[in-house]
MARKOL-161347 format. One record per residue (C-alpha): chain; x negated, y, z negated. Coordinates in steps of 0.5 Angstrom, whole numbers. Example, Ala and Ser with C-alpha at 12.3 -4.5 7.8 and 13.67 -1.06 7.14 Angstrom:
<atoms>
ATOM   chain       X       Y       Z
ATOM       A     -25      -9     -16
ATOM       A     -27      -2     -14
</atoms>
This chain:
<atoms>
ATOM   chain       X       Y       Z
ATOM       A     -38     -42      14
ATOM       A     -32     -42      19
ATOM       A     -35     -39      26
ATOM       A     -31     -35      31
ATOM       A     -28     -40      36
ATOM       A     -29     -37      43
ATOM       A     -25     -42      46
ATOM       A     -19     -40      42
ATOM       A     -19     -33      43
ATOM       A     -11     -30      44
ATOM       A      -9     -24      46
ATOM       A      -4     -19      42
ATOM       A       1     -16      48
ATOM       A       4     -10      47
ATOM       A      11     -11      50
ATOM       A      17     -13      46
ATOM       A      23     -15      49
ATOM       A      29     -10      50
ATOM       A      25      -5      45
ATOM       A      18      -3      49
ATOM       A      18      -1      56
ATOM       A      13      -5      60
ATOM       A      11       2      63
ATOM       A       9       4      56
ATOM       A       1       3      57
ATOM       A      -3      -1      62
ATOM       A      -4      -9      61
ATOM       A     -11      -8      58
ATOM       A      -8      -5      52
ATOM       A      -7     -12      49
ATOM       A     -12     -14      43
ATOM       A     -17     -20      43
ATOM       A     -15     -24      37
ATOM       A     -20     -29      34
ATOM       A     -16     -36      32
ATOM       A     -20     -36      26
ATOM       A     -25     -32      21
ATOM       A     -32     -31      22
ATOM       A     -34     -31      15
ATOM       A     -29     -36      11
ATOM       A     -29     -44      11
ATOM       A     -24     -47      15
ATOM       A     -20     -50       9
ATOM       A     -13     -46       8
ATOM       A     -12     -43       1
ATOM       A      -6     -47      -3
ATOM       A      -5     -41      -8
ATOM       A       0     -36      -7
ATOM       A      -2     -29      -7
ATOM       A       4     -25      -7
ATOM       A       3     -24     -15
ATOM       A      -5     -25     -15
ATOM       A      -6     -21     -21
ATOM       A      -3     -27     -25
ATOM       A      -9     -31     -23
ATOM       A     -14     -27     -26
ATOM       A     -12     -29     -33
ATOM       A     -12     -23     -36
ATOM       A      -4     -21     -39
ATOM       A      -6     -14     -41
ATOM       A      -7     -13     -33
ATOM       A      -1     -17     -31
ATOM       A       3     -13     -36
ATOM       A       0      -6     -33
ATOM       A       1      -8     -25
ATOM       A       8     -10     -27
ATOM       A       9      -4     -30
ATOM       A       7       0     -25
ATOM       A      11      -4     -20
ATOM       A      17      -2     -24
ATOM       A      16       5     -26
ATOM       A      10       8     -21
ATOM       A      13      15     -18
ATOM       A      10      14     -12
ATOM       A      14       8     -11
ATOM       A      20      12     -13
ATOM       A      19      17      -8
ATOM       A      18      12      -2
ATOM       A      24       8      -4
ATOM       A      28      15      -4
ATOM       A      25      15       4
ATOM       A      27       8       5
ATOM       A      34      10       3
ATOM       A      34      16       7
ATOM       A      32      12      13
ATOM       A      38       8      12
ATOM       A      43      13      12
ATOM       A      40      16      18
ATOM       A      41       9      21
ATOM       A      48       9      19
ATOM       A      49      16      22
ATOM       A      46      14      29
ATOM       A      51       8      29
ATOM       A      57      13      28
ATOM       A      55      15      35
ATOM       A      59       9      38
ATOM       A      65      11      35
ATOM       A      70      16      37
ATOM       A      70      23      33
ATOM       A      77      25      31
ATOM       A      79      31      27
ATOM       A      86      34      25
ATOM       A      88      41      24
ATOM       A      94      44      21
ATOM       A      97      51      21
ATOM       A     103      55      18
ATOM       A     105      62      18
ATOM       A     111      66      15
ATOM       A     114      73      18
ATOM       A     115      78      13
ATOM       A     119      84      14
ATOM       A     127      86      15
ATOM       A     127      82      22
ATOM       A     123      76      19
ATOM       A     125      69      21
ATOM       A     127      65      15
ATOM       A     123      59      17
ATOM       A     116      59      17
ATOM       A     112      57      23
ATOM       A     109      50      23
ATOM       A     104      46      27
ATOM       A     100      40      27
ATOM       A      95      37      31
ATOM       A      89      32      32
ATOM       A      83      32      37
ATOM       A      79      26      39
ATOM       A      73      25      43
ATOM       A      68      19      45
ATOM       A      62      19      49
ATOM       A      61      13      53
ATOM       A      54      10      53
ATOM       A      53       8      60
ATOM       A      46      10      60
ATOM       A      43       8      53
ATOM       A      43      15      49
ATOM       A      47      13      43
ATOM       A      44       6      43
ATOM       A      37       9      44
ATOM       A      38      13      38
ATOM       A      40       7      34
ATOM       A      34       3      36
ATOM       A      30       8      34
ATOM       A      33       9      27
ATOM       A      33       2      26
ATOM       A      26       2      27
ATOM       A      25       8      23
ATOM       A      29       4      17
ATOM       A      24      -2      18
ATOM       A      18       2      18
ATOM       A      20       6      12
ATOM       A      21      -1       8
ATOM       A      14      -4      11
ATOM       A      11       3       8
ATOM       A      15       2       1
ATOM       A      12      -6       1
ATOM       A       5      -3       3
ATOM       A       5       3      -2
ATOM       A       7      -3      -7
ATOM       A       1      -7      -5
ATOM       A      -4      -1      -6
ATOM       A      -1       1     -12
ATOM       A      -2      -6     -15
ATOM       A      -9      -6     -13
ATOM       A     -11       0     -15
ATOM       A      -8      -2     -22
ATOM       A     -12      -8     -22
ATOM       A     -18      -5     -20
ATOM       A     -18       0     -25
ATOM       A     -16      -5     -31
ATOM       A     -22      -9     -29
ATOM       A     -27      -3     -29
ATOM       A     -24      -1     -36
ATOM       A     -25      -9     -38
ATOM       A     -32      -8     -35
ATOM       A     -33      -1     -39
ATOM       A     -30      -4     -46
ATOM       A     -35     -10     -45
ATOM       A     -41      -5     -44
ATOM       A     -39      -1     -50
ATOM       A     -39      -7     -54
ATOM       A     -46      -9     -51
ATOM       A     -48      -2     -53
ATOM       A     -46      -2     -60
ATOM       A     -48      -9     -61
ATOM       A     -55      -7     -59
ATOM       A     -55      -1     -63
ATOM       A     -55      -5     -69
ATOM       A     -61      -9     -67
ATOM       A     -65      -3     -66
ATOM       A     -63       0     -73
ATOM       A     -66      -7     -75
ATOM       A     -72      -6     -71
ATOM       A     -73       1     -73
ATOM       A     -73      -1     -80
ATOM       A     -78      -6     -79
ATOM       A     -83      -1     -76
ATOM       A     -82       4     -81
ATOM       A     -83      -2     -87
ATOM       A     -89      -4     -83
ATOM       A     -92       4     -82
ATOM       A     -91       4     -90
ATOM       A     -95      -2     -91
ATOM       A    -100       1     -86
ATOM       A    -100      -5     -81
ATOM       A     -98      -1     -75
ATOM       A     -99       6     -74
ATOM       A     -93      11     -73
ATOM       A     -92      10     -66
ATOM       A     -88       4     -67
ATOM       A     -83       7     -71
ATOM       A     -83      13     -66
ATOM       A     -82       8     -61
ATOM       A     -76       5     -64
ATOM       A     -73      11     -66
ATOM       A     -73      13     -59
ATOM       A     -70       7     -56
ATOM       A     -65       7     -61
ATOM       A     -63      14     -59
ATOM       A     -63      13     -52
ATOM       A     -58       7     -53
ATOM       A     -54      11     -57
ATOM       A     -53      16     -52
ATOM       A     -50      12     -47
ATOM       A     -44      11     -52
ATOM       A     -41      17     -51
ATOM       A     -41      17     -44
ATOM       A     -38      10     -44
ATOM       A     -33      12     -48
ATOM       A     -31      18     -43
ATOM       A     -31      13     -37
ATOM       A     -26       8     -41
ATOM       A     -21      14     -43
ATOM       A     -21      17     -36
ATOM       A     -20      10     -33
ATOM       A     -14       9     -38
ATOM       A     -11      16     -37
ATOM       A     -11      14     -29
ATOM       A      -8       8     -31
ATOM       A      -2      11     -35
ATOM       A      -1      16     -29
ATOM       A       0      10     -25
ATOM       A       5       6     -29
ATOM       A       9      12     -30
ATOM       A       7      15     -38
ATOM       A       4      19     -41
ATOM       A      -4      18     -44
ATOM       A      -5      15     -50
ATOM       A      -2       8     -51
ATOM       A      -6       5     -45
ATOM       A     -13       7     -48
ATOM       A     -11       4     -55
ATOM       A     -10      -3     -51
ATOM       A     -16      -2     -47
ATOM       A     -21       0     -53
ATOM       A     -21      -7     -56
ATOM       A     -26     -11     -52
ATOM       A     -24     -17     -48
ATOM       A     -27     -22     -43
ATOM       A     -27     -19     -35
ATOM       A     -22     -23     -31
ATOM       A     -25     -29     -28
ATOM       A     -22     -30     -21
ATOM       A     -20     -37     -18
ATOM       A     -24     -40     -12
ATOM       A     -21     -38      -6
ATOM       A     -24     -42      -1
ATOM       A     -20     -40       6
ATOM       A     -14     -37       8
ATOM       A      -9     -36      14
ATOM       A     -11     -35      21
ATOM       A     -12     -28      23
ATOM       A      -5     -28      27
ATOM       A      -1     -31      20
ATOM       A      -5     -26      16
ATOM       A      -3     -20      21
ATOM       A       5     -22      19
ATOM       A       3     -21      12
ATOM       A       0     -15      13
ATOM       A       6      -9      11
ATOM       A       2      -3      14
ATOM       A       1      -7      21
ATOM       A       8      -9      21
ATOM       A      10      -1      19
ATOM       A       5       1      25
ATOM       A      10      -4      29
ATOM       A      16      -1      28
ATOM       A      14       6      29
ATOM       A      12       3      36
ATOM       A      18       1      37
ATOM       A      22       7      34
ATOM       A      17      11      39
ATOM       A      19       7      45
ATOM       A      26       7      44
ATOM       A      25      15      44
ATOM       A      23      15      50
ATOM       A      29      12      53
ATOM       A      33      17      49
ATOM       A      29      22      52
ATOM       A      30      19      59
ATOM       A      37      18      58
ATOM       A      38      26      59
ATOM       A      37      26      66
ATOM       A      43      21      67
ATOM       A      50      23      67
ATOM       A      54      24      61
ATOM       A      61      21      61
ATOM       A      66      24      55
ATOM       A      73      22      54
ATOM       A      78      26      50
ATOM       A      84      28      48
ATOM       A      89      32      43
ATOM       A      96      31      41
ATOM       A     100      36      37
ATOM       A     107      38      35
ATOM       A     110      45      32
ATOM       A     117      48      30
ATOM       A     120      53      26
ATOM       A     121      50      19
ATOM       A     119      43      17
ATOM       A     126      39      19
ATOM       A     125      39      27
ATOM       A     117      38      26
ATOM       A     116      32      30
ATOM       A     122      33      35
ATOM       A     117      35      40
ATOM       A     110      32      41
ATOM       A     105      34      46
ATOM       A      99      31      48
ATOM       A      94      30      54
ATOM       A      88      26      56
ATOM       A      81      29      58
ATOM       A      75      26      62
ATOM       A      69      29      64
ATOM       A      63      28      67
ATOM       A      56      32      67
ATOM       A      50      32      70
ATOM       A      43      36      69
ATOM       A      41      40      75
ATOM       A      36      45      73
ATOM       A      33      46      66
ATOM       A      27      49      68
ATOM       A      23      43      66
ATOM       A      26      42      59
ATOM       A      28      35      59
ATOM       A      22      33      63
ATOM       A      17      36      58
ATOM       A      21      32      52
ATOM       A      20      26      56
ATOM       A      13      27      57
ATOM       A      13      28      49
ATOM       A      16      22      47
ATOM       A      12      18      52
ATOM       A       5      21      49
ATOM       A       8      20      42
ATOM       A       9      12      44
ATOM       A       2      12      47
ATOM       A       0      15      40
ATOM       A       4       9      36
ATOM       A       1       4      40
ATOM       A      -6       7      38
ATOM       A      -4       7      31
ATOM       A      -2       0      32
ATOM       A      -8      -3      35
ATOM       A     -12       1      30
ATOM       A      -8      -2      24
ATOM       A      -9      -9      27
ATOM       A     -17      -8      27
ATOM       A     -17      -5      21
ATOM       A     -14     -11      18
ATOM       A     -19     -16      21
ATOM       A     -24     -11      18
ATOM       A     -21     -11      11
ATOM       A     -21     -19      11
ATOM       A     -28     -20      14
ATOM       A     -31     -15       9
ATOM       A     -28     -17       3
ATOM       A     -29     -24       4
ATOM       A     -37     -23       5
ATOM       A     -36     -19      -2
ATOM       A     -33     -24      -6
ATOM       A     -38     -29      -4
ATOM       A     -44     -25      -5
ATOM       A     -41     -23     -12
ATOM       A     -40     -30     -14
ATOM       A     -48     -31     -12
ATOM       A     -49     -25     -16
ATOM       A     -46     -28     -22
ATOM       A     -50     -34     -22
ATOM       A     -56     -30     -21
ATOM       A     -55     -25     -27
ATOM       A     -53     -31     -31
ATOM       A     -60     -34     -31
ATOM       A     -63     -27     -32
ATOM       A     -59     -26     -38
ATOM       A     -61     -33     -41
ATOM       A     -68     -31     -39
ATOM       A     -68     -25     -42
ATOM       A     -65     -27     -49
ATOM       A     -70     -32     -50
ATOM       A     -75     -27     -49
ATOM       A     -72     -22     -54
ATOM       A     -72     -27     -59
ATOM       A     -79     -30     -58
ATOM       A     -81     -22     -58
ATOM       A     -77     -21     -64
ATOM       A     -80     -27     -68
ATOM       A     -87     -26     -66
ATOM       A     -87     -18     -68
ATOM       A     -84     -20     -75
ATOM       A     -90     -24     -76
ATOM       A     -95     -19     -73
ATOM       A     -97     -23     -68
ATOM       A     -95     -18     -62
ATOM       A     -94     -11     -62
ATOM       A     -88      -7     -61
ATOM       A     -89      -5     -54
ATOM       A     -87     -12     -52
ATOM       A     -81     -12     -57
ATOM       A     -79      -6     -54
ATOM       A     -79      -8     -47
ATOM       A     -76     -15     -48
ATOM       A     -70     -11     -52
ATOM       A     -69      -7     -46
ATOM       A     -69     -12     -41
ATOM       A     -64     -16     -45
ATOM       A     -59     -10     -45
ATOM       A     -60      -9     -38
ATOM       A     -59     -16     -36
ATOM       A     -52     -16     -41
ATOM       A     -50     -10     -37
ATOM       A     -52     -13     -30
ATOM       A     -48     -19     -32
ATOM       A     -41     -15     -34
ATOM       A     -42     -11     -28
ATOM       A     -43     -17     -23
ATOM       A     -37     -20     -26
ATOM       A     -33     -14     -26
ATOM       A     -35     -14     -18
ATOM       A     -33     -21     -17
ATOM       A     -26     -19     -20
ATOM       A     -25     -13     -16
ATOM       A     -28     -17     -10
ATOM       A     -22     -22     -11
ATOM       A     -17     -17     -11
ATOM       A     -19     -13      -5
ATOM       A     -19     -20      -1
ATOM       A     -12     -21      -4
ATOM       A     -10     -15      -2
ATOM       A     -13     -15       5
ATOM       A      -9     -22       6
ATOM       A      -3     -18       5
ATOM       A      -2     -20      -3
ATOM       A       1     -16      -7
ATOM       A       8     -15      -4
ATOM       A      14     -20      -3
ATOM       A      17     -20       4
ATOM       A      23     -22       1
ATOM       A      24     -16      -3
ATOM       A      25     -12       3
ATOM       A      30     -14       8
ATOM       A      29     -11      14
ATOM       A      34     -10      20
ATOM       A      29     -12      26
ATOM       A      23     -16      27
ATOM       A      17     -12      29
ATOM       A      13     -14      35
ATOM       A      13     -22      34
ATOM       A       7     -26      35
ATOM       A       6     -33      35
ATOM       A       0     -37      34
ATOM       A      -4     -31      37
ATOM       A       0     -30      43
ATOM       A       7     -25      44
ATOM       A      13     -29      44
</atoms>
């Protein structure tokens, strides 16, 4: 078991070169980041977690996850927001370029004294803002970071959707397995009831045995409708996640199949590397950069605004002499805010408060990511231990039930012992199925916590968010 290396504690700093302002927050805003995990072995995992669902060995689960990634409507909405952020970035970059507009006018006098030629005029106006104090550049930086945040948000939603489908499919597999167990057990209990009735008819036992057998069978039969409802509800939720109406998925899941068995995952990357793979952390970083850039934009309103402009035009009676005389002018202007009743100062304060909130959100995302990994690592390890214990319990229950049935058929024990053994066997089979599902689910949650479920190459983004190298800022 890995231990927390106190000597290797690193510090996450909040500053980003040319992106975050140094006075955004006090120095203690940095976070201590452990060099290693407290609940994992030091060995590093060699498996690729980008498509971890393929490691579970369940073709249907893989099919459903990939269908969700292709057709999920929440992902479609997030992809549209990414395109919207891309368009907004293009609009912000246009602020560096001059704005040019053209105009034209034509008129014709009517009446006895009207001229025969129409009056025609053409003109063009141009204006350009000199970005001396970073107002336009700040808007571009903020839009660039917004685009990155939208891309990482899409990636994080992909990570979550893949996990939801995988977990739901594992749950459905467990329910289908328990449904098959209940139906199989019902067959044995039918035999027990028939044997008890024969023994009552033969005068070997009282009717108590038959009534106990009938009650046991009824209790097992009562669990089947509930399991069928649970299976249908889970299958229908998967159908929604993969973007199709209910029905087909339920039919695919009704056939009992083995509960997915995850591969061994002894260790994984250090905390700093995992944080680089977590799209939610990267999205929080990008949001912090955007908020910091907007502080610069708000402060730039206090600085002078320099504009250059000009116009060119021509006019004449008729088209023949339209371009004989062309006139134009160039304009330069400087404006400086003197008084606005505190409106600009309030906007600056608002932007700084938003940046402080984004900083807190970034720190929270880091702590949440570390918590997810540590908790999921413990869950997976304990789930592995639970499966081993329940396998042993099932083996003992099977031997006990087989022995009790043989003794009861030979008349060497009463029905109560057989009833107890059969109930223990049913509980042990269901418990093992639940333990196996818990182990597979713990694997999914751990791989999700490690950032698995999205491919960074699929989301080329225009900036690198807050950089971390070996636990320290670049």
